[in-house]
C-alpha angles and dihedrals in degrees: 000000000000120000128200123254115297113248092229091057091053090049093050091048091051092048091049092052093046093052091047092052091046090053091052092052092050096046092084092058101055112116120224136172122257122196116223104208093187095059095024096232139108129245126196106233100218137128091295093053090045090058090054091046093051091048090051091048091051094047092048095041096245132140105274094203094057112115109252091219090062095054116109112259092253091057092046089052090049090052094049091050090050091044094053089050091051098042131162096277094187090056090046091051090050090050091050091047092051090047092050092047089052091051091045092051092048091050091052091053089057092056096054 
């Protein structure tokens, strides 16, 4: 005698599908580190870097949704050159301020 689908099976299937779809939606937002071999530094590829990348793509008339990791090396180099000329100036100022404070504190130690 055949019975209909069990309600628990349907619930588990729905939960499984929902978690799979949620994972797909979140996949775009995972941050990862990218090495810039031309400037020998690392960048965290996150929402902030994506904004820079999309701005570069717009300014250079490229497809902004194209995955950076799939660009040819010459285009990646062009992006990194552009990116270092359009850096995060607030972060740079904070770095300079911290560096200056460190120097100031060391100079005061010498006077005491």
